[in-house]
MDTraj code that builds the backbone (N, CA, C; nanometers):
import mdtraj as md
import numpy as np

residues = "MET GLY LYS PRO TRP ILE VAL ARG PRO LEU GLU MET ARG SER ASP LEU GLU LEU PHE LEU GLU PRO GLY VAL VAL LEU LEU ALA LYS LYS GLY GLU PHE LEU GLY ARG GLY ASP SER LEU LEU ALA ALA THR ASN ALA SER ASN ILE LYS ILE THR ALA TYR GLY ALA THR ILE LEU MET ASN HIS ARG ASP TYR LEU LEU PRO PRO TYR GLU LYS ALA GLU TRP ARG MET GLY LEU ARG LEU ASP GLY SER THR ASN ILE LEU VAL GLU GLY LEU ARG ILE GLU GLY SER GLY GLY ASP GLY ILE TYR ILE GLY ALA THR SER THR GLN ARG TYR CYS LYS ASP VAL THR ILE ARG ASP VAL THR CYS PHE ASP ASN HIS ARG GLN GLY MET SER VAL ILE GLY ALA GLU ASN LEU LEU ILE GLU ASN SER THR PHE ALA ASN THR TRP GLY THR ALA PRO GLY ALA GLY LEU ASP LEU GLU PRO ASP SER SER ASN GLN ARG LEU VAL ASN ILE VAL VAL ARG ASN CYS THR PHE GLU ASN ASN GLU GLY HIS GLU VAL LEU VAL TYR PRO LYS ASN LEU ASP ALA THR SER".split()
xyz = np.array([
    [1.5995, 5.9449, 7.4874],
    [1.5642, 6.1098, 7.4304],
    [1.6031, 6.2213, 7.4306],
    [1.5910, 6.2871, 7.5490],
    [1.6763, 6.4020, 7.6364],
    [1.5395, 6.4518, 7.6524],
    [1.4554, 6.4273, 7.6887],
    [1.2787, 6.4808, 7.6937],
    [1.1973, 6.3427, 7.7536],
    [1.1300, 6.4228, 7.8595],
    [0.9783, 6.2785, 7.9085],
    [0.9404, 6.2456, 7.7936],
    [0.9076, 6.0860, 7.8933],
    [0.8346, 6.0170, 7.8159],
    [0.6764, 6.0557, 7.8055],
    [0.6117, 6.1253, 7.7400],
    [0.4513, 6.1656, 7.7688],
    [0.3908, 6.0086, 7.7752],
    [0.3217, 5.9953, 7.8887],
    [0.2254, 5.8448, 7.8450],
    [0.0902, 5.8679, 7.9223],
    [-0.0093, 5.7609, 7.8831],
    [-0.1546, 5.7890, 7.9684],
    [-0.1276, 5.5914, 8.0527],
    [-0.2020, 5.5834, 8.0717],
    [-0.1789, 5.4761, 8.2122],
    [-0.1468, 5.3426, 8.1372],
    [-0.0369, 5.2865, 8.2066],
    [0.0190, 5.1454, 8.1222],
    [0.0250, 5.0550, 8.2455],
    [-0.0314, 4.9362, 8.0988],
    [-0.0389, 4.8353, 8.2139],
    [0.0488, 4.7198, 8.1969],
    [0.1155, 4.6640, 8.2849],
    [0.2567, 4.5896, 8.3232],
    [0.2309, 4.4181, 8.3186],
    [0.2211, 4.3640, 8.2499],
    [0.2546, 4.1768, 8.2286],
    [0.3336, 4.1463, 8.2737],
    [0.3000, 3.9663, 8.3208],
    [0.3875, 3.8846, 8.3974],
    [0.4851, 3.8985, 8.2719],
    [0.6213, 3.8621, 8.3518],
    [0.7482, 3.8232, 8.2886],
    [0.8380, 3.9275, 8.2294],
    [0.7950, 4.0237, 8.3174],
    [0.8353, 4.1194, 8.3142],
    [0.9754, 4.2135, 8.3390],
    [1.0857, 4.2561, 8.2723],
    [1.1796, 4.3013, 8.3335],
    [1.1760, 4.4528, 8.2355],
    [1.1732, 4.5524, 8.3861],
    [1.1619, 4.7123, 8.2282],
    [1.2998, 4.8044, 8.2868],
    [1.3704, 4.8434, 8.2008],
    [1.4905, 4.9101, 8.2890],
    [1.5101, 5.0232, 8.2476],
    [1.4592, 5.1041, 8.3374],
    [1.5053, 5.2664, 8.3335],
    [1.6372, 5.3126, 8.3551],
    [1.6650, 5.4457, 8.2074],
    [1.8405, 5.4385, 8.2545],
    [1.8030, 5.5992, 8.3078],
    [1.9123, 5.6396, 8.3727],
    [1.9074, 5.7459, 8.5090],
    [1.9054, 5.8690, 8.3807],
    [1.8041, 5.9633, 8.4484],
    [1.7824, 6.0941, 8.4124],
    [1.5809, 6.0944, 8.2756],
    [1.5725, 5.9065, 8.3118],
    [1.4498, 5.8660, 8.2483],
    [1.3111, 5.9540, 8.3263],
    [1.2353, 6.0553, 8.2630],
    [1.1276, 6.0358, 8.3005],
    [0.9892, 5.9671, 8.2643],
    [0.9152, 5.8750, 8.3096],
    [0.7729, 5.8482, 8.2223],
    [0.6705, 5.9949, 8.3287],
    [0.6208, 6.0502, 8.1952],
    [0.5383, 6.1808, 8.2456],
    [0.3846, 6.1388, 8.2279],
    [0.2676, 6.1901, 8.3313],
    [0.1336, 6.1227, 8.2793],
    [0.1223, 6.2682, 8.2179],
    [0.0691, 6.2468, 8.0736],
    [-0.0036, 6.3465, 7.9555],
    [-0.1280, 6.4040, 8.0184],
    [-0.1074, 6.5168, 8.0395],
    [-0.1717, 6.6043, 8.0921],
    [-0.3353, 6.5881, 7.9886],
    [-0.4243, 6.6126, 8.1048],
    [-0.5650, 6.5974, 8.0047],
    [-0.6214, 6.4377, 7.9963],
    [-0.5393, 6.3802, 8.0541],
    [-0.5659, 6.2124, 8.0399],
    [-0.5604, 6.1749, 8.2079],
    [-0.5961, 6.0754, 8.2549],
    [-0.5911, 6.0110, 8.3875],
    [-0.7402, 6.0696, 8.4468],
    [-0.7958, 6.0647, 8.3409],
    [-0.9027, 6.0624, 8.4229],
    [-1.0275, 6.0481, 8.4392],
    [-0.9971, 5.9145, 8.4472],
    [-1.0687, 5.8333, 8.4972],
    [-1.0395, 5.8036, 8.6493],
    [-1.1138, 5.7937, 8.7547],
    [-1.0897, 5.8298, 8.9209],
    [-0.9717, 5.6848, 8.9961],
    [-0.9781, 5.5852, 8.9073],
    [-0.8210, 5.5101, 8.9189],
    [-0.7669, 5.4886, 8.8506],
    [-0.7324, 5.5734, 8.7994],
    [-0.6449, 5.5822, 8.6383],
    [-0.4744, 5.5897, 8.6593],
    [-0.3673, 5.5023, 8.6844],
    [-0.2988, 5.4780, 8.7580],
    [-0.1370, 5.4373, 8.6436],
    [-0.0490, 5.5365, 8.7037],
    [0.1058, 5.5432, 8.5558],
    [0.0955, 5.3471, 8.5280],
    [0.1523, 5.3345, 8.6230],
    [0.2160, 5.2146, 8.6449],
    [0.1168, 5.0889, 8.7038],
    [0.0714, 4.9581, 8.6135],
    [-0.0012, 4.9231, 8.6928],
    [0.0289, 4.7580, 8.6696],
    [0.0096, 4.6759, 8.7425],
    [-0.0178, 4.5061, 8.7288],
    [-0.0962, 4.4180, 8.7981],
    [-0.1953, 4.3722, 8.7627],
    [-0.2758, 4.2921, 8.7770],
    [-0.2791, 4.2027, 8.8062],
    [-0.3236, 4.0925, 8.9001],
    [-0.2664, 3.9128, 8.8714],
    [-0.1124, 3.9351, 8.8102],
    [-0.0266, 3.9886, 8.7936],
    [0.0930, 3.9499, 8.7681],
    [0.1838, 3.8714, 8.8149],
    [0.3036, 3.8190, 8.7147],
    [0.3797, 3.7582, 8.8167],
    [0.5370, 3.8325, 8.7825],
    [0.6205, 3.7485, 8.8563],
    [0.7763, 3.8125, 8.8067],
    [0.8277, 3.9509, 8.6541],
    [0.7835, 4.1314, 8.7554],
    [0.8243, 4.1725, 8.7063],
    [0.8894, 4.2388, 8.8189],
    [1.0917, 4.2828, 8.7493],
    [1.1522, 4.3248, 8.8350],
    [1.1576, 4.4866, 8.7351],
    [1.1780, 4.5783, 8.7846],
    [1.1614, 4.7302, 8.7433],
    [1.3103, 4.7991, 8.8117],
    [1.4225, 4.8587, 8.7026],
    [1.5322, 4.8890, 8.7731],
    [1.5380, 5.0038, 8.7084],
    [1.5403, 5.1088, 8.7833],
    [1.5788, 5.2530, 8.7626],
    [1.5678, 5.3437, 8.8700],
    [1.7012, 5.3278, 8.8837],
    [1.8090, 5.3934, 8.9290],
    [1.7866, 5.5594, 8.8689],
    [1.7590, 5.6858, 8.8992],
    [1.7731, 5.8140, 8.8655],
    [1.6418, 5.8200, 8.7515],
    [1.6130, 5.7313, 8.7896],
    [1.4716, 5.7734, 8.6742],
    [1.3076, 5.7837, 8.8088],
    [1.2219, 5.8599, 8.7165],
    [1.1243, 5.9525, 8.7430],
    [1.0159, 5.8812, 8.6987],
    [0.8843, 5.8107, 8.7922],
    [0.7758, 5.8626, 8.7369],
    [0.7196, 5.9609, 8.8049],
    [0.6061, 6.0698, 8.6867],
    [0.5625, 6.1921, 8.6856],
    [0.4346, 6.2058, 8.6610],
    [0.3819, 6.2556, 8.8095],
    [0.2177, 6.2783, 8.7607],
    [0.2279, 6.4079, 8.8165],
    [0.0988, 6.4072, 8.7767],
    [0.0515, 6.6061, 8.7756],
    [-0.0877, 6.6121, 8.8289],
    [-0.0032, 6.6297, 9.0535],
    [-0.0757, 6.6007, 9.1096],
    [-0.1305, 6.7138, 9.1144],
    [-0.1120, 6.8461, 9.1056],
    [-0.2222, 6.9533, 9.1738],
    [-0.3146, 6.9893, 9.0293],
    [-0.3319, 6.9114, 8.9334],
    [-0.4175, 6.9158, 8.8090],
    [-0.5333, 6.8504, 8.8217],
    [-0.5373, 6.6975, 8.9486],
    [-0.6419, 6.6191, 8.9670],
    [-0.7017, 6.6482, 9.0743],
    [-0.6914, 6.8001, 9.1475],
    [-0.7607, 6.8456, 9.2079],
    [-0.8481, 6.9489, 9.1473],
    [-0.8627, 6.9197, 9.0035],
    [-0.9209, 7.0770, 8.9948],
    [-1.0242, 7.0329, 8.8026],
    [-1.1642, 7.0724, 8.8376],
    [-1.2325, 7.0139, 8.6741],
    [-1.1084, 7.0268, 8.5468],
    [-1.1109, 6.9072, 8.4673],
    [-1.2530, 6.8666, 8.4779],
    [-1.1888, 6.6921, 8.5284],
    [-1.0792, 6.7049, 8.6428],
    [-1.0897, 6.6012, 8.7291],
    [-1.1990, 6.5714, 8.8425],
    [-1.2677, 6.4791, 8.8486],
    [-1.3752, 6.3790, 8.9007],
    [-1.2999, 6.4119, 9.0475],
    [-1.3076, 6.4335, 9.2107],
    [-1.2313, 6.4501, 9.2846],
    [-1.2199, 6.3206, 9.2820],
    [-1.0796, 6.2468, 9.3484],
    [-1.0479, 6.1105, 9.3746],
    [-0.9366, 6.0876, 9.4834],
    [-0.8732, 5.9420, 9.5019],
    [-0.7725, 5.9248, 9.5402],
    [-0.7239, 5.7987, 9.5103],
    [-0.6997, 5.8027, 9.3982],
    [-0.6877, 5.6199, 9.3066],
    [-0.5784, 5.6632, 9.2285],
    [-0.5510, 5.7659, 9.2051],
    [-0.4364, 5.7785, 9.0677],
    [-0.3110, 5.7108, 9.0830],
    [-0.2873, 5.6274, 9.0683],
    [-0.1567, 5.5889, 9.1512],
    [-0.0313, 5.5790, 9.0705],
    [0.1044, 5.6169, 9.1636],
    [0.2503, 5.6242, 9.0322],
    [0.2256, 5.4739, 9.0249],
    [0.2578, 5.3836, 9.0398],
    [0.2550, 5.2611, 9.0525],
    [0.2037, 5.1520, 9.1390],
    [0.0961, 5.1049, 9.1057],
    [-0.0053, 4.9974, 9.1686],
    [0.0180, 4.8823, 9.1273],
    [0.0252, 4.7767, 9.2178],
    [0.0268, 4.6312, 9.2144],
    [-0.1042, 4.6161, 9.2435],
    [-0.1525, 4.4753, 9.2520],
    [-0.3208, 4.4328, 9.2794],
    [-0.2770, 4.2700, 9.2486],
    [-0.3020, 4.1800, 9.3277],
    [-0.3170, 4.0439, 9.3412],
    [-0.2054, 3.9834, 9.2839],
    [-0.0696, 4.0945, 9.2734],
    [0.0490, 4.0446, 9.2117],
    [0.1841, 3.9878, 9.2979],
    [0.2913, 3.8622, 9.2310],
    [0.3695, 3.8168, 9.3025],
    [0.4834, 3.7956, 9.2084],
    [0.5913, 3.8075, 9.3051],
    [0.7307, 3.8244, 9.2772],
    [0.7184, 3.9444, 9.2062],
    [0.7508, 4.0674, 9.2658],
    [0.7770, 4.1482, 9.1902],
    [0.8790, 4.2408, 9.2823],
    [1.0064, 4.2952, 9.1773],
    [1.1481, 4.3452, 9.3021],
    [1.1440, 4.5231, 9.1624],
    [1.1105, 4.6637, 9.2939],
    [1.1753, 4.7618, 9.2115],
    [1.2469, 4.8282, 9.2494],
    [1.3260, 4.8851, 9.1896],
    [1.4712, 4.9499, 9.2777],
    [1.5219, 5.0473, 9.1963],
    [1.5105, 5.1539, 9.2700],
    [1.5350, 5.3168, 9.2530],
    [1.4758, 5.4006, 9.1388],
    [1.3670, 5.3813, 9.1824],
    [1.2707, 5.4530, 9.0910],
    [1.2160, 5.5717, 9.2139],
    [1.1959, 5.7048, 9.1488],
    [1.1094, 5.7904, 9.1979],
    [1.0469, 5.8384, 9.1698],
    [0.9006, 5.8602, 9.2042],
    [0.7526, 5.8352, 9.2578],
    [0.7352, 5.9743, 9.2646],
    [0.6641, 6.0377, 9.2113],
    [0.6714, 6.1667, 9.2714],
    [0.4865, 6.2234, 9.1584],
    [0.4248, 6.3353, 9.2563],
    [0.2849, 6.3679, 9.2288],
    [0.1342, 6.3165, 9.1598],
    [0.1749, 6.1503, 9.2380],
    [0.0374, 6.1187, 9.1997],
    [-0.0930, 6.1860, 9.2342],
    [-0.1369, 6.1334, 9.1808],
    [-0.3301, 6.2022, 9.2734],
    [-0.3681, 6.0332, 9.3572],
    [-0.2888, 5.9895, 9.4215],
    [-0.3310, 5.8936, 9.5046],
    [-0.2302, 5.8935, 9.5778],
    [-0.1656, 5.7122, 9.5566],
    [-0.0406, 5.6813, 9.6289],
    [0.0878, 5.6318, 9.5407],
    [0.2213, 5.6856, 9.5840],
    [0.2955, 5.6803, 9.5385],
    [0.3108, 5.5351, 9.4833],
    [0.2519, 5.4522, 9.5592],
    [0.2893, 5.3243, 9.5238],
    [0.1537, 5.2745, 9.6113],
    [0.0846, 5.1583, 9.5789],
    [-0.0081, 5.0989, 9.5949],
    [-0.0728, 4.9481, 9.5695],
    [-0.0110, 4.8819, 9.7628],
    [-0.0352, 4.7282, 9.7475],
    [-0.1307, 4.6630, 9.7753],
    [-0.1802, 4.6139, 9.6748],
    [-0.3754, 4.5526, 9.7169],
    [-0.3760, 4.4522, 9.6393],
    [-0.5149, 4.3861, 9.6281],
    [-0.5624, 4.2809, 9.6289],
    [-0.6759, 4.2770, 9.5002],
    [-0.6791, 4.1640, 9.4517],
    [-0.8084, 4.1198, 9.3023],
    [-0.8904, 4.0132, 9.4111],
    [-0.9399, 4.0334, 9.3346],
    [-1.0691, 3.8933, 9.3768],
    [-1.0370, 3.7614, 9.3442],
    [-0.9060, 3.7453, 9.2301],
    [-0.8156, 3.5980, 9.2365],
    [-0.6956, 3.5910, 9.4038],
    [-0.6756, 3.6837, 9.3869],
    [-0.5309, 3.6941, 9.5045],
    [-0.5502, 3.8427, 9.5879],
    [-0.6080, 3.8018, 9.7057],
    [-0.6320, 3.9611, 9.8122],
    [-0.5728, 3.9646, 9.8828],
    [-0.4191, 3.9650, 9.8095],
    [-0.3154, 4.0295, 9.8329],
    [-0.1729, 4.0610, 9.7134],
    [-0.0416, 4.1097, 9.7369],
    [0.0425, 4.0742, 9.7300],
    [0.1599, 4.0375, 9.7517],
    [0.2786, 3.9301, 9.6593],
    [0.3150, 3.8150, 9.7498],
    [0.4866, 3.8190, 9.7053],
    [0.5272, 3.8369, 9.7883],
    [0.7097, 3.8745, 9.7426],
    [0.7871, 3.9336, 9.6612],
    [0.7026, 4.0964, 9.7263],
    [0.7396, 4.2136, 9.7124],
    [0.8597, 4.2316, 9.7449],
    [0.9354, 4.3149, 9.6765],
    [1.0353, 4.4044, 9.6793],
    [1.0498, 4.5489, 9.7046],
    [1.0941, 4.6441, 9.7318],
    [1.0680, 4.7880, 9.6833],
    [1.1971, 4.8544, 9.7861],
    [1.3288, 4.8964, 9.6565],
    [1.4486, 4.8944, 9.7058],
    [1.4556, 5.0243, 9.6638],
    [1.5394, 5.1630, 9.7301],
    [1.6267, 5.2425, 9.7427],
    [1.4845, 5.3099, 9.6269],
    [1.3866, 5.3509, 9.7241],
    [1.2797, 5.4189, 9.6344],
    [1.2177, 5.5432, 9.6891],
    [1.1819, 5.6212, 9.5943],
    [1.1297, 5.7505, 9.6928],
    [1.0370, 5.8173, 9.6338],
    [0.9279, 5.7699, 9.7424],
    [0.7714, 5.8432, 9.6632],
    [0.7687, 6.0104, 9.7427],
    [0.7100, 6.0561, 9.6730],
    [0.7538, 6.2659, 9.6820],
    [0.6419, 6.3215, 9.6148],
    [0.5712, 6.3488, 9.7377],
    [0.4558, 6.4893, 9.7060],
    [0.3490, 6.3647, 9.6387],
    [0.2380, 6.2659, 9.7127],
    [0.1806, 6.2737, 9.6538],
    [0.0494, 6.2891, 9.7626],
    [-0.0343, 6.2436, 9.6711],
    [-0.2084, 6.2751, 9.7223],
    [-0.2358, 6.2667, 9.8673],
    [-0.2394, 6.0774, 9.8228],
    [-0.2826, 6.0173, 9.9683],
    [-0.1726, 5.9455, 10.0786],
    [-0.1323, 5.8821, 9.9534],
    [-0.0347, 5.8136, 10.0841],
    [0.1356, 5.7986, 9.9969],
    [0.2319, 5.8109, 10.1058],
    [0.3187, 5.7826, 10.0347],
    [0.3413, 5.6190, 9.9831],
    [0.2926, 5.5319, 10.0485],
    [0.2704, 5.4089, 10.0090],
    [0.1395, 5.3573, 10.0679],
    [0.0624, 5.2516, 10.0770],
    [-0.0057, 5.1816, 10.0995],
    [-0.0484, 5.0389, 10.0635],
    [-0.0477, 4.9772, 10.1887],
    [0.0008, 4.8597, 10.1654],
    [-0.1807, 4.7729, 10.2445],
    [-0.2521, 4.7413, 10.1264],
    [-0.3690, 4.6842, 10.1836],
    [-0.3608, 4.5349, 10.1808],
    [-0.3133, 4.4620, 10.1385],
    [-0.2634, 4.3153, 10.1490],
    [-0.1405, 4.2316, 10.1394],
    [-0.0043, 4.1782, 10.1742],
    [0.0690, 4.1869, 10.1797],
    [0.1243, 4.1042, 10.2568],
    [0.2047, 4.0042, 10.1726],
    [0.2759, 3.8645, 10.2351],
    [0.4571, 3.8591, 10.1736],
    [0.5346, 3.8152, 10.2506],
    [0.6172, 3.8489, 10.2414],
    [0.6913, 4.0132, 10.1963],
    [0.6669, 4.1293, 10.2053],
    [0.7393, 4.2303, 10.1561],
    [0.8251, 4.3130, 10.2346],
    [0.9405, 4.3351, 10.1372],
    [1.0393, 4.3961, 10.2180],
    [1.0288, 4.5538, 10.1609],
    [1.0019, 4.6371, 10.2760],
    [1.0242, 4.7682, 10.1682],
    [1.2076, 4.8527, 10.2643],
    [1.2993, 4.9089, 10.2153],
    [1.4372, 4.8889, 10.2762],
    [1.4811, 5.0404, 10.1756],
    [1.5786, 5.1048, 10.2247],
    [1.6116, 5.2201, 10.1943],
    [1.5746, 5.2967, 10.1415],
    [1.4411, 5.3116, 10.1583],
    [1.3414, 5.4222, 10.0518],
    [1.3079, 5.5220, 10.1713],
    [1.2385, 5.6626, 10.1061],
    [1.2277, 5.7679, 10.1119],
    [1.0417, 5.7965, 10.0923],
    [0.9976, 5.8487, 10.2159],
    [0.8216, 5.9012, 10.1549],
    [0.8103, 6.0272, 10.2553],
    [0.8444, 6.1407, 10.1445],
    [0.7847, 6.2094, 10.1819],
    [0.6632, 6.3462, 10.1345],
    [0.6438, 6.4503, 10.1996],
    [0.5911, 6.5356, 10.1530],
    [0.4702, 6.4952, 10.1349],
    [0.3717, 6.4303, 10.0957],
    [0.2318, 6.3521, 10.0983],
    [0.1386, 6.4736, 10.1374],
    [0.0658, 6.4937, 10.0826],
    [-0.0637, 6.5861, 10.0880],
    [-0.1480, 6.5712, 9.9952],
    [-0.2831, 6.6255, 10.0617],
    [-0.3848, 6.6680, 9.9444],
    [-0.4807, 6.5818, 10.0217],
    [-0.5253, 6.4490, 10.1371],
    [-0.5876, 6.4017, 10.1310],
    [-0.6283, 6.2774, 10.2569],
    [-0.6593, 6.3012, 10.3189],
    [-0.6455, 6.1847, 10.4596],
    [-0.6077, 6.0100, 10.4025],
    [-0.5491, 5.9286, 10.5098],
    [-0.4977, 5.9762, 10.5731],
    [-0.3419, 6.0324, 10.5582],
    [-0.2840, 6.0711, 10.4390],
    [-0.1654, 6.1586, 10.4221],
    [-0.0230, 6.0901, 10.4969],
    [-0.0574, 5.9380, 10.4823],
    [0.0833, 5.9036, 10.5783],
    [0.1455, 5.8661, 10.4727],
    [0.3319, 5.8440, 10.5155],
    [0.4346, 5.8288, 10.4402],
    [0.3859, 5.6544, 10.3866],
    [0.3962, 5.5821, 10.4747],
    [0.3445, 5.4375, 10.4896],
    [0.2178, 5.4247, 10.5845],
    [0.1575, 5.3231, 10.4932],
    [0.0069, 5.2875, 10.5386],
    [0.0311, 5.1888, 10.5244],
    [-0.0648, 5.0998, 10.6500],
    [-0.0910, 4.9612, 10.6830],
    [-0.1929, 4.9063, 10.6856],
    [-0.2570, 4.9557, 10.5536],
    [-0.4752, 4.8947, 10.6220],
    [-0.5601, 4.8047, 10.5247],
    [-0.5500, 4.7052, 10.5699],
    [-0.6255, 4.6094, 10.4888],
    [-0.7691, 4.6286, 10.4857],
    [-0.8660, 4.6412, 10.3698],
    [-1.0031, 4.6771, 10.3202],
    [-1.0722, 4.5647, 10.4351],
    [-1.0382, 4.4355, 10.4115],
    [-1.0991, 4.3252, 10.4514],
    [-1.0564, 4.2079, 10.5268],
    [-1.1555, 4.1025, 10.5768],
    [-1.0746, 4.0353, 10.6725],
    [-0.9929, 3.9366, 10.6131],
    [-1.0583, 3.9167, 10.4455],
    [-0.9464, 3.7841, 10.3955],
    [-0.8472, 3.8584, 10.3025],
    [-0.8130, 3.9774, 10.3658],
    [-0.6936, 4.0350, 10.3407],
    [-0.5726, 3.9683, 10.4495],
    [-0.4520, 4.0172, 10.4118],
    [-0.3707, 3.9840, 10.4851],
    [-0.2403, 4.0603, 10.5568],
    [-0.1491, 4.0648, 10.6342],
    [-0.0110, 4.1801, 10.6358],
    [0.0770, 4.0506, 10.7142],
    [0.1518, 4.0251, 10.6389],
    [0.2294, 3.8845, 10.6499],
    [0.3630, 3.8937, 10.6390],
    [0.4451, 3.8879, 10.7505],
    [0.6321, 3.8884, 10.7499],
    [0.6232, 4.0305, 10.6446],
    [0.6075, 4.1462, 10.7240],
    [0.6650, 4.2504, 10.6389],
    [0.7627, 4.3615, 10.6974],
    [0.8655, 4.3339, 10.6391],
    [0.9977, 4.4119, 10.6715],
    [0.9685, 4.6152, 10.6089],
    [1.0371, 4.6594, 10.7395],
    [1.0616, 4.7620, 10.6857],
    [1.2083, 4.8570, 10.7503],
    [1.2706, 4.8458, 10.6779],
    [1.4110, 4.8600, 10.7017],
    [1.4934, 4.9735, 10.6228],
    [1.5262, 5.1156, 10.7208],
    [1.6051, 5.1645, 10.6371],
    [1.5737, 5.2792, 10.5958],
    [1.4547, 5.3129, 10.6320],
    [1.3715, 5.4219, 10.5659],
    [1.3848, 5.5278, 10.6357],
    [1.3456, 5.6714, 10.4888],
    [1.3222, 5.7699, 10.5532],
    [1.1831, 5.7814, 10.5480],
    [1.0925, 5.8628, 10.6684],
    [0.9671, 5.9436, 10.6572],
    [0.9367, 6.0686, 10.6863],
    [0.9172, 6.1700, 10.6024],
    [0.9743, 6.3308, 10.7183],
    [0.8370, 6.4112, 10.6086],
    [0.7710, 6.4709, 10.6701],
    [0.6909, 6.5771, 10.6152],
    [0.5448, 6.5580, 10.5600],
    [0.5256, 6.4623, 10.6148],
    [0.3870, 6.3953, 10.5441],
    [0.2700, 6.4421, 10.6575],
    [0.1448, 6.4704, 10.5763],
    [0.0539, 6.5382, 10.5959],
    [-0.0325, 6.4493, 10.7519],
    [0.0084, 6.3396, 10.7415],
    [-0.0657, 6.2717, 10.8495],
    [0.0602, 6.2265, 10.9100],
    [0.0059, 6.0635, 10.9571],
    [0.1165, 5.9779, 11.0362],
    [0.2672, 5.9896, 10.9594],
    [0.3379, 5.9760, 11.0120],
    [0.4780, 5.9104, 10.9037],
    [0.4807, 5.7748, 10.8506],
    [0.4351, 5.6605, 10.9613],
    [0.3929, 5.5509, 10.9270],
    [0.2426, 5.5428, 11.0620],
    [0.1912, 5.4344, 10.9405],
    [0.0139, 5.4708, 10.9811],
    [-0.0120, 5.2626, 11.0068],
    [-0.0505, 5.2078, 11.0983],
    [-0.0969, 5.0349, 11.1218],
    [-0.2140, 5.0619, 11.1136],
    [-0.2980, 5.0040, 11.0653],
    [-0.4276, 5.0382, 11.0759],
    [-0.4932, 4.8925, 11.0075],
    [-0.4862, 4.7801, 11.1255],
    [-0.5482, 4.6377, 11.0915],
    [-0.7169, 4.6303, 11.1721],
    [-0.8082, 4.7357, 11.1604],
    [-0.9305, 4.7196, 11.2261],
    [-0.9519, 4.6203, 11.1496],
    [-0.9728, 4.6401, 11.0152],
    [-1.0636, 4.5170, 10.9254],
    [-1.0296, 4.3754, 10.9039],
    [-0.9203, 4.3628, 11.0368],
    [-0.8582, 4.2009, 11.0187],
    [-0.9240, 4.1135, 11.1665],
    [-0.9763, 4.0158, 11.1680],
    [-1.0109, 3.9214, 11.2486],
    [-0.9144, 3.8146, 11.2596],
    [-0.9920, 3.7034, 11.3594],
    [-0.9358, 3.5880, 11.3981],
    [-0.9087, 3.4712, 11.3295],
    [-0.9663, 3.5385, 11.1416],
    [-1.0193, 3.4098, 10.9955],
    [-0.8625, 3.5076, 10.9565],
    [-0.8366, 3.5917, 11.0042],
    [-0.6663, 3.6625, 10.8774],
    [-0.5800, 3.5927, 10.8686],
])
top = md.Topology()
chain = top.add_chain()
for i, resn in enumerate(residues, 1):
    res = top.add_residue(resn, chain, resSeq=i)
    for name in ("N", "CA", "C"):
        top.add_atom(name, md.element.get_by_symbol(name[0]), res)
traj = md.Trajectory(xyz[None], top)
């Protein structure tokens, strides 16, 4: 189109292949995303999603979310995956979210995401974390950059932090990634909520 696609929150379905050509920008619409958990791209209890986006960007309005009419929150994610399986994300730049660039979370149906690959992705200028992993089994993060996270704690480039004992961190590989200039830790591992039953 030669200009950004201006979007409201988008929910992805199962069995989806999303191809974003180089130069494509999905831009969060000004004045939208008023819900405290409104995320630009989300998948909930979904499976078999492939996002190929070399040279494409998800762009949100980080600084706008700090001021009225926005209610203070840290959950306006760029890419949110909850309880989802068989997800591949390649080449995407995620910038300016009001929460995490990428959030790997849970639902009551599945308390973790499974078989997820994040490759050649950049998370830049996000509010809470570059990437949060609440629950995951078989997660590969490679050749990716997590930088310039600022706004609210923990402010990490990558945070592995389950919320409860019925979640899990199993077979997680982080390979050939760059973490730089994040407000908090570059990589934070906080398994306090796991126990012998996890």
